[in-house]
C-alpha positions, 0 to 999 in steps of 0.5 A, a space after each residue: 499499500 502506498 503511502 503519503 510518507 513513502 512518496 514524500 520520501 522518494 520525492 525528496 531523494 529525487 530532488 537530491 540526486 538531481 542536485 548531485 546530477 548538477 554538481 557532476 555536470 561537465 567533470 572531465 574523466 581526468 578529473 574524475 580519477 584524480 584525488 586530492 592527497 588522502 581524500 576520495 576521487 569523483 569517481 570513488 565519491 559515486 561508488 560509495 554512493 552506489 553501495 556494494 556492487 551488484 546489490 547496492 543499499 536495497 538489502 540494508 532496506 529490505 532487512 527491516 522487513 525480514 524479521 523483528 528488529 534485525 541486526 545490521 551491519 554497515 560498511 561505513 567508509 568503504 567506497 566500494 570502488 571495485 576493479 569494474 567500477 574503476 574502469 567505468 566512466 565517471 558518466 557511467 557510475 552517475 547513471 549507476 547511482 541514479 538507478 540506485 536511487 530510483 530503486 530506493 524510491 521505488 522501494 519507499 513509495 510502495 511501503 505502508 505506514 507499519 513498515 516504515 515504522 519497523 526497526 532494525 539494530 544498527 551499532 555503526 549508527 549509535 552515535 547518529 542522529 537516528 540512534 542504533 534503532 532507526 526505524 526503516 523511515 529514518 534509514 531511508 531518509 538518512 541513506 537517501 537524504 542525508 548521506 546523499 546530501 553530504 556526499 553531494 557536499 563531499 563532492 562539491 568540495 573535492 572538485 573545487 579542491 581539483 579546480 573544477 
């Protein structure tokens, strides 16, 4: 059953994806492959936003629905920058990122209010505003709004450091 909350989450995520796409507009392959010392390259940022290669972020979200209060481990600060992604163009990675968040939007827009209230135990989020027992609603918002915004700002910062 589609909810207005799920639809709003999807709309907000799509807005964040458009913002990311605007920041990435005109980035050359040579710039996309460079990284300031000790920082991620633009391609690594996009790879991180795509999540683990082959599965993305949806398994984390779906886990909220598989059992009562599942424990979920996150791989924070992992760029998921595989050999395949390193060979992809910046444009291909941006398209992959957009498709990943489209899948998240579709998932969110079909959830019921009861499903959005389900909780999981995620120890890595203990010190975050969501706490270590976030709701599915909070996790979708965290991933699709806060995380995406954080890395959009991260991308701006990296591109500025690289002189773009």
